[in-house]
SERO-4910 file (N, C-alpha, C, O; in steps of 0.05 Angstrom, whole numbers):
BEGIN
 pado doro    nc1    nc2    nc3   cac1   cac2   cac3    cc1    cc2    cc3    oc1    oc2    oc3
  Unk    A   1309   1162   2341   1304   1135   2345   1280   1124   2332   1278   1102   2321
  Unk    A   1259   1143   2332   1234   1135   2319   1236   1132   2287   1222   1116   2274
  Unk    A   1254   1147   2277   1259   1147   2250   1274   1121   2240   1269   1110   2219
  Unk    A   1293   1113   2260   1308   1089   2256   1290   1065   2256   1292   1047   2239
  Unk    A   1272   1064   2277   1253   1042   2277   1235   1039   2254   1230   1016   2245
  Unk    A   1225   1061   2244   1210   1063   2221   1225   1051   2197   1215   1035   2180
  Unk    A   1249   1060   2196   1266   1052   2172   1271   1022   2174   1270   1009   2153
  Unk    A   1276   1010   2198   1281    981   2201   1254    966   2193   1255    946   2179
  Unk    A   1232    977   2204   1207    963   2198   1202    963   2167   1194    942   2156
  Unk    A   1207    984   2155   1203    988   2125   1222    967   2110   1215    953   2091
  Unk    A   1247    966   2122   1265    948   2107   1258    917   2111   1261    901   2093
  Unk    A   1248    911   2136   1239    884   2143   1215    876   2125   1214    854   2114
  Unk    A   1197    896   2122   1174    891   2107   1181    886   2076   1170    868   2064
  Unk    A   1200    901   2065   1210    897   2038   1224    870   2033   1221    858   2012
  Unk    A   1240    862   2053   1253    835   2053   1233    814   2054   1236    796   2038
  Unk    A   1212    815   2072   1191    796   2072   1175    794   2046   1169    772   2036
  Unk    A   1169    817   2036   1154    819   2010   1171    804   1989   1160    788   1974
  Unk    A   1196    810   1987   1212    797   1966   1214    767   1970   1213    752   1951
  Unk    A   1217    759   1996   1219    730   2000   1195    716   1994   1196    693   1985
  Unk    A   1169    730   1997   1145    718   1992   1141    715   1961   1126    698   1953
  Unk    A   1155    731   1945   1154    729   1915   1170    704   1906   1165    694   1885
  Unk    A   1189    695   1921   1207    674   1911   1191    647   1908   1172    641   1923
  Unk    A   1199    633   1888   1188    607   1879   1158    606   1873   1144    586   1876
  Unk    A   1149    631   1864   1121    633   1854   1120    636   1826   1131    656   1816
  Unk    A   1108    620   1811   1108    619   1783   1090    638   1769   1069    644   1780
  Unk    A   1097    648   1745   1080    664   1729   1088    658   1699   1109    647   1693
  Unk    A   1068    665   1682   1073    659   1654   1093    680   1643   1090    704   1649
  Unk    A   1112    672   1627   1128    691   1611   1115    694   1584   1112    717   1576
  Unk    A   1108    674   1571   1096    675   1544   1068    665   1544   1059    653   1564
  Unk    A   1054    669   1524   1028    659   1521   1027    630   1515   1046    620   1503
  Unk    A   1006    616   1522   1003    588   1515   1002    585   1484    995    603   1470
  Unk    A   1009    560   1476   1010    551   1447   1029    566   1431   1028    566   1407
  Unk    A   1049    580   1443   1069    594   1426   1089    575   1413   1101    581   1393
  Unk    A   1091    552   1425   1112    534   1414   1099    506   1407   1075    502   1410
  Unk    A   1115    489   1396   1103    461   1389   1104    446   1416   1114    455   1436
  Unk    A   1092    421   1416   1093    403   1438   1121    395   1447   1126    386   1469
  Unk    A   1139    399   1429   1169    393   1433   1183    416   1444   1207    417   1441
  Unk    A   1171    436   1456   1186    459   1468   1205    448   1490   1199    431   1507
  Unk    A   1230    458   1487   1251    448   1502   1275    469   1504   1274    490   1492
  Unk    A   1295    461   1519   1323    474   1515   1324    504   1521   1336    517   1504
  Unk    A   1312    516   1543   1315    545   1544   1342    552   1552   1355    537   1567
  Unk    A   1353    575   1541   1378    585   1548   1379    616   1547   1372    627   1527
  Unk    A   1386    629   1569   1386    658   1572   1412    670   1564   1433    659   1572
  Unk    A   1413    690   1548   1438    703   1541   1439    732   1556   1419    742   1565
  Unk    A   1464    744   1557   1466    768   1572   1454    792   1559   1454    814   1571
  Unk    A   1443    790   1534   1429    812   1523   1400    813   1531   1386    832   1523
  Unk    A   1390    792   1546   1364    793   1555   1344    777   1541   1320    778   1547
  Unk    A   1354    760   1522   1338    744   1508   1337    713   1517   1357    704   1527
  Unk    A   1318    701   1514   1314    672   1520   1312    657   1494   1295    664   1478
  Unk    A   1328    637   1489   1327    619   1466   1313    594   1472   1321    581   1491
  Unk    A   1295    586   1458   1279    561   1462   1274    547   1436   1268    560   1416
  Unk    A   1278    520   1437   1272    506   1411   1243    502   1406   1227    502   1424
  Unk    A   1236    499   1379   1210    491   1367   1190    513   1374   1170    508   1386
  Unk    A   1197    538   1366   1178    561   1367   1159    559   1344   1168    560   1321
  Unk    A   1133    557   1350   1114    555   1329   1111    530   1317   1088    521   1312
  Unk    A   1133    515   1311   1132    489   1299   1160    476   1304   1180    489   1310
  Unk    A   1161    449   1300   1188    435   1304   1207    444   1283   1200    451   1261
  Unk    A   1233    443   1292   1254    449   1274   1263    478   1273   1278    487   1255
  Unk    A   1254    495   1294   1262    523   1296   1277    528   1322   1277    511   1340
  Unk    A   1288    550   1325   1299    560   1349   1284    588   1354   1287    606   1338
  Unk    A   1269    593   1375   1258    618   1380   1274    636   1398   1289    627   1416
  Unk    A   1270    662   1393   1284    682   1411   1262    698   1425   1246    712   1412
  Unk    A   1262    697   1452   1241    707   1467   1251    733   1483   1271    732   1497
  Unk    A   1237    756   1481   1243    778   1495   1232    773   1523   1208    769   1526
  Unk    A   1250    773   1544   1242    766   1571   1227    790   1586   1218    786   1609
  Unk    A   1226    813   1575   1212    834   1586   1182    834   1577   1164    841   1592
  Unk    A   1178    825   1552   1152    828   1542   1140    799   1537   1116    796   1534
  Unk    A   1155    779   1536   1145    751   1531   1139    746   1502   1129    725   1495
  Unk    A   1146    766   1484   1140    762   1455   1164    747   1443   1186    746   1454
  Unk    A   1160    736   1420   1182    721   1408   1180    719   1377   1160    726   1364
  Unk    A   1202    709   1366   1205    709   1337   1222    684   1331   1236    675   1349
  Unk    A   1223    674   1307   1239    653   1298   1267    663   1294   1270    681   1277
  Unk    A   1288    653   1308   1316    662   1307   1329    645   1284   1343    656   1267
  Unk    A   1325    619   1285   1338    601   1264   1317    579   1259   1302    570   1277
  Unk    A   1317    571   1232   1303    548   1223   1323    528   1218   1342    533   1203
  Unk    A   1322    503   1229   1344    483   1226   1339    468   1199   1316    464   1191
  Unk    A   1361    461   1186   1360    448   1160   1357    418   1162   1360    407   1184
  Unk    A   1350    405   1139   1347    377   1138   1328    363   1159   1334    341   1168
  Unk    A   1308    375   1164   1286    365   1181   1296    361   1210   1285    345   1225
  Unk    A   1317    375   1216   1328    369   1244   1309    383   1264   1297    403   1258
  Unk    A   1308    371   1289   1294    380   1310   1312    381   1335   1323    360   1343
  Unk    A   1314    404   1348   1332    407   1368   1320    402   1397   1296    400   1400
  Unk    A   1338    400   1416   1330    397   1444   1345    419   1461   1342    443   1455
  Unk    A   1360    412   1479   1373    430   1498   1394    450   1484   1412    441   1469
  Unk    A   1392    475   1490   1410    495   1479   1431    502   1499   1424    507   1522
  Unk    A   1458    502   1491   1479    511   1509   1499    526   1492   1499    525   1467
  Unk    A   1514    541   1505   1535    556   1495   1563    551   1505   1567    547   1529
  Unk    A   1584    550   1487   1612    545   1496   1625    572   1505   1612    592   1505
  Unk    A   1651    571   1511   1663    595   1522   1667    615   1500   1672    638   1506
  Unk    A   1665    608   1476   1668    627   1453   1641    638   1443   1641    653   1423
  Unk    A   1619    631   1456   1594    642   1449   1581    628   1426   1563    640   1414
  Unk    A   1588    605   1420   1577    588   1399   1555    571   1412   1558    560   1434
  Unk    A   1532    569   1397   1509    553   1408   1511    523   1398   1519    517   1376
  Unk    A   1504    508   1416   1502    478   1410   1478    466   1419   1468    473   1440
  Unk    A   1466    447   1403   1442    434   1411   1441    408   1398   1452    404   1376
  Unk    A   1429    386   1413   1427    360   1400   1406    361   1379   1387    376   1381
  Unk    A   1408    345   1360   1389    341   1338   1379    311   1341   1393    294   1330
  Unk    A   1357    304   1353   1351    277   1358   1338    264   1333   1333    240   1333
  Unk    A   1334    278   1311   1324    265   1286   1348    254   1270   1347    231   1261
  Unk    A   1370    269   1267   1392    261   1248   1416    251   1262   1437    249   1249
  Unk    A   1415    245   1289   1439    235   1304   1462    255   1304   1484    248   1299
  Unk    A   1456    281   1308   1475    303   1307   1476    319   1333   1457    321   1348
  Unk    A   1499    331   1338   1501    354   1355   1507    377   1335   1528    377   1320
  Unk    A   1489    397   1334   1490    419   1317   1506    444   1330   1506    447   1354
  Unk    A   1517    460   1314   1528    484   1321   1516    508   1307   1512    508   1282
  Unk    A   1510    528   1322   1496    552   1309   1514    576   1317   1520    581   1340
  Unk    A   1523    592   1295   1536    617   1301   1516    637   1306   1501    644   1288
  Unk    A   1514    649   1330   1493    670   1336   1495    694   1320   1475    708   1316
  Unk    A   1518    701   1310   1519    726   1295   1509    721   1266   1493    736   1257
  Unk    A   1519    700   1253   1512    695   1225   1487    677   1222   1475    675   1201
  Unk    A   1480    665   1244   1457    645   1245   1463    621   1227   1445    607   1218
  Unk    A   1488    616   1221   1495    594   1205   1494    568   1221   1506    567   1243
  Unk    A   1480    545   1211   1478    522   1225   1497    500   1211   1497    496   1186
  Unk    A   1513    487   1228   1530    466   1218   1530    442   1236   1523    443   1260
  Unk    A   1537    419   1225   1538    394   1242   1566    393   1254   1587    390   1241
  Unk    A   1566    396   1282   1590    395   1298   1601    366   1300   1625    361   1297
  Unk    A   1582    348   1304   1590    319   1305   1565    302   1295   1542    308   1303
  Unk    A   1570    283   1280   1551    262   1273   1563    235   1278   1586    230   1271
  Unk    A   1548    218   1290   1556    191   1297   1533    171   1294   1512    174   1307
  Unk    A   1538    151   1277   1514    130   1273   1509    116   1298   1488    103   1301
  Unk    A   1527    118   1318   1523    104   1343   1504    119   1362   1495    108   1382
  Unk    A   1499    144   1355   1480    159   1372   1452    147   1369   1444    139   1347
  Unk    A   1438    146   1390   1408    140   1391   1393    165   1383   1387    170   1360
  Unk    A   1387    181   1403   1374    207   1399   1384    227   1418   1372    233   1438
  Unk    A   1408    238   1410   1418    257   1430   1397    278   1441   1384    292   1425
  Unk    A   1396    280   1467   1373    293   1481   1382    319   1495   1370    339   1490
  Unk    A   1403    319   1512   1409    342   1526   1439    343   1528   1453    324   1524
  Unk    A   1449    368   1536   1477    373   1536   1485    389   1561   1468    403   1573
  Unk    A   1511    387   1569   1522    408   1587   1550    411   1577   1561    393   1565
  Unk    A   1563    434   1582   1588    442   1572   1606    451   1593   1599    469   1607
  Unk    A   1632    440   1596   1651    448   1618   1666    472   1608   1663    481   1585
  Unk    A   1683    482   1626   1699    505   1620   1722    500   1599   1734    519   1590
  Unk    A   1727    475   1592   1746    466   1571   1732    464   1545   1744    458   1525
  Unk    A   1706    468   1545   1688    466   1521   1684    437   1511   1677    431   1488
  Unk    A   1689    419   1531   1680    392   1526   1650    390   1531   1640    401   1550
  Unk    A   1636    376   1512   1607    373   1515   1600    344   1527   1613    325   1519
  Unk    A   1582    342   1545   1572    319   1553   1544    317   1545   1529    336   1550
  Unk    A   1535    294   1532   1509    290   1520   1495    266   1530   1507    245   1532
  Unk    A   1471    268   1537   1454    245   1543   1442    234   1517   1435    249   1499
  Unk    A   1438    208   1514   1432    196   1489   1413    172   1493   1422    149   1492
  Unk    A   1386    178   1498   1369    155   1505   1358    140   1480   1357    150   1458
  Unk    A   1350    115   1485   1337     98   1465   1311     93   1479   1308     75   1496
  Unk    A   1289    111   1471   1264    108   1485   1250     81   1481   1237     71   1499
  Unk    A   1252     70   1456   1239     47   1451   1248     22   1467   1233      4   1475
  Unk    A   1273     22   1472   1285      1   1488   1289      8   1519   1298    -10   1534
  Unk    A   1284     33   1527   1287     42   1553   1316     39   1563   1322     32   1586
  Unk    A   1334     46   1543   1363     44   1549   1375     73   1542   1362     91   1531
  Unk    A   1400     75   1548   1413    102   1539   1444    100   1544   1455     81   1554
  Unk    A   1456    123   1536   1487    125   1536   1492    152   1546   1474    169   1547
  Unk    A   1518    156   1553   1529    183   1559   1553    185   1540   1569    166   1537
  Unk    A   1554    208   1527   1578    215   1510   1593    240   1519   1581    258   1532
  Unk    A   1618    241   1512   1634    264   1515   1643    274   1487   1654    258   1472
  Unk    A   1638    298   1480   1646    307   1453   1671    328   1459   1667    350   1470
  Unk    A   1694    319   1452   1717    336   1454   1718    356   1431   1703    356   1412
  Unk    A   1737    374   1435   1741    396   1415   1746    385   1389   1761    366   1386
  Unk    A   1733    397   1369   1737    387   1341   1714    368   1333   1711    361   1310
  Unk    A   1698    360   1353   1677    343   1346   1683    313   1348   1671    297   1333
  Unk    A   1702    305   1367   1707    276   1370   1690    266   1391   1690    275   1414
  Unk    A   1673    245   1383   1655    233   1404   1668    210   1418   1681    192   1406
  Unk    A   1665    212   1445   1677    191   1462   1653    178   1477   1639    193   1491
  Unk    A   1649    152   1476   1628    140   1492   1636    134   1519   1654    118   1523
  Unk    A   1625    146   1538   1633    143   1567   1619    121   1582   1631    106   1597
  Unk    A   1592    120   1578   1575    100   1591   1556     88   1570   1538    102   1561
  Unk    A   1559     64   1563   1541     52   1544   1517     38   1554   1498     33   1540
  Unk    A   1518     31   1581   1496     14   1590   1480     29   1612   1480     21   1636
  Unk    A   1466     49   1604   1448     67   1622   1420     60   1617   1414     45   1598
  Unk    A   1402     70   1633   1374     71   1628   1368     93   1608   1384    101   1591
  Unk    A   1341    102   1611   1335    123   1590   1345    150   1598   1331    166   1611
  Unk    A   1371    156   1591   1385    180   1599   1371    205   1586   1363    206   1563
  Unk    A   1369    225   1604   1355    249   1595   1368    274   1605   1385    285   1590
  Unk    A   1361    285   1628   1374    308   1638   1403    303   1646   1410    281   1655
  Unk    A   1421    324   1642   1450    320   1647   1461    348   1656   1455    368   1644
  Unk    A   1477    348   1677   1486    372   1686   1513    368   1704   1516    349   1719
  Unk    A   1530    388   1701   1555    387   1717   1551    405   1741   1537    425   1740
  Unk    A   1564    397   1764   1565    413   1789   1582    439   1783   1597    441   1764
  Unk    A   1579    459   1800   1595    484   1794   1623    479   1793   1637    492   1777
  Unk    A   1634    461   1809   1663    457   1809   1671    436   1786   1694    430   1782
  Unk    A   1652    426   1771   1656    409   1749   1670    382   1757   1684    369   1740
  Unk    A   1666    374   1781   1680    349   1791   1657    327   1793   1663    304   1798
  Unk    A   1633    335   1788   1610    315   1791   1592    320   1766   1586    343   1758
  Unk    A   1583    297   1753   1564    296   1732   1539    283   1740   1539    259   1748
  Unk    A   1516    298   1739   1490    286   1744   1478    278   1719   1480    292   1699
  Unk    A   1466    254   1719   1449    245   1695   1425    230   1705   1428    212   1721
  Unk    A   1401    238   1696   1379    225   1703   1368    205   1683   1374    209   1659
  Unk    A   1353    185   1690   1338    164   1674   1310    169   1677   1299    165   1699
  Unk    A   1295    176   1655   1268    185   1657   1250    160   1662   1232    162   1679
  Unk    A   1255    138   1649   1237    116   1654   1242    101   1680   1223     93   1694
  Unk    A   1267     98   1686   1276     86   1712   1272    104   1737   1271     95   1760
  Unk    A   1268    129   1731   1263    149   1754   1287    150   1772   1283    151   1796
  Unk    A   1310    150   1763   1335    151   1779   1354    175   1770   1355    183   1746
  Unk    A   1369    186   1790   1388    205   1783   1416    195   1793   1420    190   1816
  Unk    A   1434    192   1773   1460    182   1781   1480    204   1781   1476    225   1768
  Unk    A   1502    200   1797   1523    221   1796   1550    206   1792   1554    183   1801
  Unk    A   1568    220   1778   1594    208   1772   1617    227   1780   1614    251   1777
  Unk    A   1639    217   1789   1661    233   1791   1673    240   1763   1673    223   1744
  Unk    A   1683    265   1761   1695    273   1734   1723    280   1741   1728    295   1760
  Unk    A   1741    268   1724   1771    273   1729   1780    296   1711   1763    308   1697
  Unk    A   1805    302   1712   1815    325   1698   1813    323   1667   1811    344   1653
  Unk    A   1813    298   1658   1812    295   1628   1783    293   1620   1778    294   1596
  Unk    A   1764    291   1639   1735    291   1631   1723    263   1632   1700    259   1625
  Unk    A   1738    244   1641   1728    216   1643   1710    213   1668   1712    229   1687
  Unk    A   1695    194   1668   1677    186   1691   1682    163   1707   1693    144   1696
  Unk    A   1677    163   1731   1681    141   1749   1663    142   1775   1650    162   1781
  Unk    A   1663    121   1790   1648    122   1816   1621    128   1813   1613    147   1825
  Unk    A   1605    113   1796   1577    117   1792   1562    110   1817   1564     88   1828
  Unk    A   1545    131   1825   1528    126   1850   1500    137   1846   1495    157   1832
  Unk    A   1482    123   1858   1454    131   1858   1451    158   1875   1457    157   1898
  Unk    A   1441    179   1864   1440    205   1877   1410    207   1889   1406    215   1913
  Unk    A   1391    200   1872   1362    203   1881   1346    185   1864   1353    177   1842
  Unk    A   1323    177   1876   1304    159   1861   1275    166   1870   1272    174   1893
  Unk    A   1256    163   1853   1228    170   1859   1210    147   1850   1219    132   1833
  Unk    A   1188    143   1860   1170    121   1852   1150    128   1831   1135    110   1822
  Unk    A   1148    153   1823   1127    159   1803   1136    185   1785   1155    199   1791
  Unk    A   1120    188   1765   1126    209   1744   1154    208   1734   1168    189   1740
  Unk    A   1162    228   1719   1187    224   1703   1206    245   1710   1201    262   1728
  Unk    A   1230    245   1695   1252    265   1698   1257    278   1671   1254    264   1651
  Unk    A   1264    303   1671   1274    315   1645   1298    333   1653   1315    325   1669
  Unk    A   1299    356   1641   1323    373   1644   1329    381   1674   1312    384   1692
  Unk    A   1356    386   1678   1365    393   1704   1386    416   1701   1400    419   1681
  Unk    A   1387    432   1723   1408    453   1724   1417    457   1753   1400    453   1771
  Unk    A   1442    464   1758   1452    471   1785   1452    502   1789   1455    518   1770
  Unk    A   1449    509   1815   1452    535   1821   1481    539   1831   1497    520   1830
  Unk    A   1489    563   1842   1516    569   1848   1525    554   1872   1549    550   1876
  Unk    A   1506    547   1890   1511    531   1915   1513    501   1911   1517    486   1929
  Unk    A   1509    494   1885   1511    464   1879   1485    449   1883   1485    424   1882
  Unk    A   1463    463   1888   1437    451   1890   1427    445   1861   1431    460   1843
  Unk    A   1414    421   1858   1406    411   1833   1374    417   1830   1358    409   1847
  Unk    A   1368    430   1809   1337    435   1801   1330    416   1779   1342    416   1758
  Unk    A   1310    400   1785   1303    377   1768   1274    383   1758   1257    391   1773
  Unk    A   1269    379   1732   1242    380   1721   1229    354   1724   1239    334   1713
  Unk    A   1207    353   1740   1193    328   1744   1170    328   1724   1148    339   1728
  Unk    A   1175    316   1701   1155    312   1679   1133    296   1689   1136    274   1699
  Unk    A   1109    309   1684   1084    296   1693   1074    303   1720   1050    302   1724
  Unk    A   1092    310   1738   1084    319   1765   1079    351   1764   1062    362   1779
  Unk    A   1093    364   1746   1090    393   1746   1105    407   1767   1095    428   1777
  Unk    A   1127    398   1775   1143    413   1794   1173    414   1788   1183    396   1775
  Unk    A   1186    432   1797   1216    432   1797   1225    424   1824   1220    437   1844
  Unk    A   1239    402   1826   1247    389   1849   1278    399   1856   1296    394   1841
  Unk    A   1280    412   1879   1307    421   1887   1321    404   1905   1309    398   1926
  Unk    A   1344    394   1899   1359    378   1915   1386    389   1924   1400    402   1908
  Unk    A   1393    383   1949   1420    393   1957   1442    377   1946   1436    355   1936
  Unk    A   1468    384   1948   1490    366   1938   1492    340   1951   1505    322   1941
  Unk    A   1479    338   1975   1477    311   1988   1454    294   1982   1449    273   1994
  Unk    A   1438    304   1963   1415    289   1952   1390    292   1968   1371    277   1964
  Unk    A   1389    313   1987   1366    315   2005   1347    337   1990   1356    356   1977
  Unk    A   1321    331   1995   1299    351   1984   1300    376   1999   1298    377   2023
  Unk    A   1304    399   1984   1302    425   1995   1274    436   1992   1262    446   2011
  Unk    A   1262    433   1968   1235    441   1963   1226    431   1936   1242    423   1920
  Unk    A   1199    432   1931   1186    427   1906   1173    454   1899   1160    466   1916
  Unk    A   1177    464   1874   1166    489   1865   1144    481   1845   1150    472   1823
  Unk    A   1118    483   1852   1096    477   1835   1093    495   1811   1096    519   1814
  Unk    A   1088    484   1788   1083    498   1763   1052    497   1756   1036    481   1767
  Unk    A   1046    515   1737   1018    512   1726   1015    488   1707    995    474   1709
  Unk    A   1034    484   1691   1034    462   1674   1046    434   1688   1059    434   1708
  Unk    A   1039    413   1675   1049    387   1687   1073    376   1672   1088    360   1683
  Unk    A   1076    382   1647   1097    368   1630   1121    388   1627   1126    398   1605
  Unk    A   1134    392   1648   1157    410   1647   1181    394   1635   1188    372   1644
  Unk    A   1193    406   1614   1213    392   1599   1241    400   1606   1259    384   1604
  Unk    A   1245    425   1614   1272    437   1618   1271    463   1630   1250    475   1631
  Unk    A   1295    473   1642   1296    498   1654   1321    510   1652   1340    496   1644
  Unk    A   1326    536   1657   1350    549   1657   1350    573   1677   1329    583   1684
  Unk    A   1372    582   1686   1374    605   1702   1381    629   1684   1394    626   1663
  Unk    A   1371    653   1693   1376    676   1675   1369    702   1690   1369    702   1715
  Unk    A   1365    723   1675   1360    751   1687   1387    762   1693   1407    748   1694
  Unk    A   1388    789   1697   1413    802   1704   1429    791   1728   1453    792   1729
  Unk    A   1413    781   1747   1426    772   1771   1428    741   1774   1436    730   1795
  Unk    A   1419    727   1752   1418    698   1751   1399    685   1769   1402    661   1774
  Unk    A   1380    701   1782   1361    691   1801   1333    685   1789   1314    679   1804
  Unk    A   1330    686   1762   1305    682   1749   1307    653   1736   1327    647   1722
  Unk    A   1289    636   1741   1288    610   1728   1264    610   1706   1242    618   1711
  Unk    A   1272    599   1683   1254    597   1663   1249    568   1657   1268    552   1656
  Unk    A   1223    560   1652   1216    530   1650   1200    527   1627   1180    542   1624
  Unk    A   1206    508   1610   1188    501   1586   1169    480   1593   1176    459   1604
  Unk    A   1143    485   1585   1120    466   1590   1110    455   1566   1102    471   1548
  Unk    A   1109    429   1562   1101    417   1536   1071    415   1535   1060    416   1513
  Unk    A   1057    413   1557   1027    412   1555   1014    439   1550    993    441   1538
  Unk    A   1027    461   1561   1016    488   1557   1031    500   1532   1022    521   1521
  Unk    A   1054    488   1522   1069    500   1500   1077    529   1505   1075    546   1487
  Unk    A   1086    534   1529   1094    562   1536   1117    561   1556   1127    539   1562
  Unk    A   1126    583   1566   1147    585   1585   1137    598   1611   1124    620   1610
  Unk    A   1142    585   1633   1136    596   1658   1162    606   1671   1183    598   1662
  Unk    A   1159    623   1692   1183    634   1705   1178    639   1734   1155    644   1743
  Unk    A   1199    638   1750   1198    645   1777   1225    653   1788   1246    646   1776
  Unk    A   1224    668   1810   1249    678   1823   1259    658   1846   1244    645   1859
  Unk    A   1286    659   1849   1299    642   1868   1319    660   1884   1328    681   1876
  Unk    A   1327    647   1907   1347    662   1925   1377    659   1916   1393    677   1922
  Unk    A   1382    637   1903   1410    633   1897   1412    633   1865   1397    619   1852
  Unk    A   1431    648   1854   1433    648   1826   1443    623   1813   1453    606   1828
  Unk    A   1441    619   1786   1452    596   1773   1482    594   1775   1495    614   1783
  Unk    A   1494    570   1769   1521    568   1774   1540    584   1759   1563    587   1767
  Unk    A   1532    594   1736   1548    611   1719   1549    640   1726   1563    655   1712
  Unk    A   1535    648   1747   1532    675   1756   1552    681   1779   1553    704   1789
***
């Protein structure tokens, strides 16, 4: 009995210690490793984190998540500058190019960069999310006019304008069941949600959340459907339930958090890009990202 009690006490202490480590940030990389446009983190199963604008604008960096060291993985052509990085079901990398009105495609094996879709109607493609059918949803803000659009890019690079009359669209994310699309507006400080039908069209626009100060940037969902939102300027990751209720705020060292992603072997590590510190911070969570 005494041995059993000691075992249970030890197990309880271990669980408490692990829970105390949750939601506490630490630096993954050194400061000043990226340009001020650090963005678009994406973790792959080989243990690397891909982040745009490593060292200077126009690059994609590959970061070793064990050591925090990095290298240039790809330099984009034609003065392109990327934002959010995402992969489709075939393992191809896609990212918006806000300089040249493109969605770019990168083959991770050959590192060849090509234009997946160009459209003169694009403002400045900002962030992406990709569904299981490999349809891409893209936010497309016009920062000067504080307006924005939402696009769907179908297979083959066909651009379909879904919502032309938005505010300054920025972060964009699908729910785990892909029946809801979340889009935030940075200047207006609003998060909207849309119903998504089987063909990928949007309807039933509803206000999901709103704040009086600071801004919004990238967003990601966990497996339970909770939405993690980068609060640019406030320096926190805001976690909302599927009902739009605040679960918690996770404080960061930096204030200008631009985007985040889930990763690690169990999907319970969050990586956050910080524009003021030009580095990546990381913390552990209880629920893995939606793709795990």
